[in-house]
N, C-alpha and C positions, 0 to 999 in steps of 0.2 A: 403616527397620525399626522405629524407635521408635513410629511411628504404628500399627503392627500388633500391639502388645504384647498386646492383649486379643482378637485376632482369631484364628480357627482357621487362618488362612493363615500364622501366625507360624512354626510348625515347618518348613513347606516353605521359607519364605523364609530361615530360618536355615540349613537344609540346603544350599540353593543357594549361600548366602554362604560357607559353610565349604568347599564344593567349589571355589569360585572362588579363595578365599584359599590353598588348598592348592597352587595352581600358582605362587604367588609365593614363590620360594625365597630364603632368606637364608643367611648363613654357618652359623648354628645351626639352630634350628627354622624351619619355614616359617610364614607368617602365620596359617594355620589352627591350627597347634599353639600359637602364641602366644595366639590367641584362647581356645583351650581351657584353657590354663594360667591366663589371667586369670579365666575362669569358675570353675575349680577353687579358686583362691585365694579368690575372692569367696565361694564356698560354705563353705570351711573357716573363714573369719573373719566369717561372716554376722552374728554377734551383736556384733561390734566393727567393723562395716563403715565407721563414720565415722572410725576411726583406723587401721584395718588394711586394706591392699590392696597389690597388686603395685605397686612403684614403678618409676620410669623406669630406674634402674640394674638392677632386677630384670628388667624387660622386655628391657633390653639384653643381660643375661646369658643369657636364654632364646633370644634371636634371634642371639646371637653377634656383636653390634655394640657399638661404644663408646657410652657414655652420651650423648656430644655428637651422635651420629648417629641415635639411636633415635627422635627426634621425627619426622624426615623419612622415615626408612626404614621404621619400623614403626607409630608411633602415629597419624600422619595418615592412612595408608591404612586402618588399623583403624577410625578415627573415621568416615571416609567410608562404609565398607562395613558396619560392624557396631555402630554406636552406642557406640563406646568413647570415653570422655572422660578428660580430665586435670584433677585438682584438686590444685594444688600439685605435689608429687612423685608423688602417687598416680594409678594408672591404674584406672579403674572402668568397669563396664558400667552403662549409664544406667537400666536397669530389671531387677529380679530375674526377670521373666518371660523376658527374653532369655537371661539366665544359665541359667535352668532348662531352656530349650529346648536350649541348647548341651550341657548335661550329659545331658539325656534322649537326645540323638542318639548318645551314645557308648556302646558296649558295655562290659562289664566289662573286657575285655582292653584296650580303647582307654583307659579310665580309668587303668588301671595303667601303660600306656605314657606317658600324659601326666604321671602322677605321677612317673615316672622322669625325664622332661624337666625338670619343676619342681624335683625334689630335686637333680638334678645342677647346675642353675643356682644353686640356693641354696648348694650345697657349694662351688662355685667362688667365689661371693661371700664365703663364710665364710673360705676360704683366703686371700682378699685382705684379711681383717679389715674387710670392709664391713658396716656395721650393718644394711643392708637385707636381709641374708641371712635374718634371723629369720622374716620373713613366709612365706618359702618352706620353710625347714628345720623350723620349729616346727609347721607345719600337719600334720605326721605325727601329732601328738598331738591333732589336731582331727578328723581323718578316721577312717573305719572300714574294716576289712577289708584286702584285698590292696593297695589303693592307698595306704593309710597306711604299710604296711610298705615298699612300693616307694619312696615319698618318702624315708623314713629311710635305706633301704639305699643309694639312689643319692647322697644327700647325703654319706653316710659315705665312699663310694668316691671321690667327686669331691674331697673335702676332705682325706682322709687324716689326720684329726684325732681325738684321743681323745674330745673333747667330742661330736663327731658319732657316734662309736661308742656313747657312753653314751646319746645320744638314741635310737639304734637299739635298744638294750637296753630302754629305757623303752617304746618303741613296741611291741616284742615282748610286753612285759608287759601293755600296754593291750589288745592284740589276742589275748591268751590263747596266744601262741606261746612259752611259757616254755621248752620244751625247745630250741627254736631259739636263744633268747636265752642259755640256760645254756651251750650248746656254744660260742657266740661269745665269751661272757665268759671262759670257761675257756681258750679258744684264745688270747685276748689276753694272758693273765697272764704268759707267758714273755718277752714283748717289749714290755710296756706302757710301759716307760721309754724306748722308742725314738721315741715320738710327740713331735713338736715342742712340743705343749702339755701334756706330761705334768705339769709342775710345777703348772699351774693347774687341770687337769682330773682328776687321778688320784683325789682323794678322792671326788668324785662318782661316778666309775666303780666304786670299791670298794663304796660303799653300794648302788649300783644292782645290782651283781653279787650282793651279799648277798641281795637280795630274790628273785632267781632261785634261789639255793641254798635259801632257806627254803621256797619254793614246791615245790621238788623233795624236801623232807623232810630236807635237810642242815642242821639247825639249828646244829650245832657250827660249821660253816664260815661260816654266815651271821652268827653272833655274832662270830666272829673277824674277819671282814672289816669289820664296823662298828667294832670296836675298833681295827683297823689304820688305818681312815680317820681316827681321832682321834690317831694316834701321830705322832711326829716323822718316821718313815720313810714315812708314807702319802701323801706329796706335798709340795707347796710350802707357802707360808704358810697357816696355819690361820686361818679366818675364823669369825665368829659363825654364819653360815649353815651352814658345814660342821659345826660343833658341833651345832647344832639338828637338822640332817638326820640325822646319825649317831646322836645320842642318841634321837631319835624311833624310828628303826629298831631300835636296841638294845632299847628298851623293848618294841617290838612282837615282836621275835624271842624275848625272854626269856619273854614270856607264854605262848609255845607249848611251853616246856620241860616234859617229863614229870615230872622230879624236882621235887617241891614245895618241898623245902628249898633246892635250888639256885635254883629260879625265884624264890623269895622273897628270897634273898640278893642276887641280881643286880638285881631290881626295886628293892630298897631302895637299892642303890648308885647305880643310874641316877637314881632320884628325888632322891637327895641331891645328885648332880652337876647335875641339872636345876635344882634350887633355887638353886644357885650361878650356873649359866650364865644364868638368867633374871633374876638380881638387878638391880634398877634402881639403878644406882650413884648415890650421893649423897655430897656432901662430908662429911656428918656420920657416915656409917656404911657398912657393907658387910661382906662376908665377909672374914675375915682370911686372910693367907697360909697360916697354919697350918690353917685350916678347908679351904681349897682343896686343900692338899697331902693332907690326910686323906681328903677326898672322892675325889680321883683315886686315892689308894692303895687305898681301899675298892673302887673299881671294878676296879682291877687285880687285887686279891686275889680278888674274887668271880668274875672271868672267867679266871683263870690256867689253869683246866682246859682252856680252848679254845686256848691259845697254840700248841699243836702243829698246829692247823688253819690257822695264819696263812700267807699266801702268801710269806713270807720266812723264812729261818733266822737265828738270832742274836738279840742283844739289841735292844730298841727302847724308846723312852721317850716321856714326855708333857710335855716341857719347854715346848713351844709351847702346849699346852693350859693348863698352869698359868700361863704368862705372860699368855695372852689373858684368862683369868678374873681374874687379879690386877689387870688394868687398872682394874677397878671396885672393887678392894678398898681 
């Protein structure tokens, strides 16, 4: 097939190959579906193809076979039939023209179905804490349209993890499906702490949810969710990345407030906290503990009007935030 990559016969040859491979059944996807997944992954990560591709464990997850069996059961037949090659752990198509032919032969419905196969395989790998899941699950942020949504949705269903649900929300936002994302985010709220990865993933979920609320015009709830993501009750251990993400969204949501005085007060508070959070710690200086407490208190005071929109009732605090910022003080 590689010899035909610039030949008009390539599309026909690829079509015949796909038909032949579809008869080779495996516990998971057949070899034709495996080939289509390889092509879809290659398309999604085209700009990073030297470092991002489907891996042997990923191909095993797609085909429903163990990693130690994937070479003989899937990779070698695909290499003989469809110019699939192995570079280290990566499984690649030897020429982009072959990949493009595989993609061109698929209808929109078929692309969506293959996205579902790929996303489910990625979700299963994610549930197993296998690092190779990322090339499958994160490609929902690289693709467009229904196939992107299907990748994210099937990964979410296969993994049953909050992190995957947050990726689904982000993909809904990417694809302009904000009402779908908003319904899903709100539906999770009542049992979000039941997810096994709640401690590590809750803060990202709350900030992602906030963006859907803001897009729907619910700025009060959007601000409250960003604030909650910074609080002690908003998840597990607070990290610098959590702080940066939540503060950037707080700033963005505050700019959309109609009340100019309130908008100005919150922006000043967020900017003040940002200055502390981004401080480059040095032995000779840094923000004092008093400064940090006053900046956190200023943010709390400026945003207290939104506390009633928080997803929990009762008191909440910012001890983790102050402790994190004090590490450089």
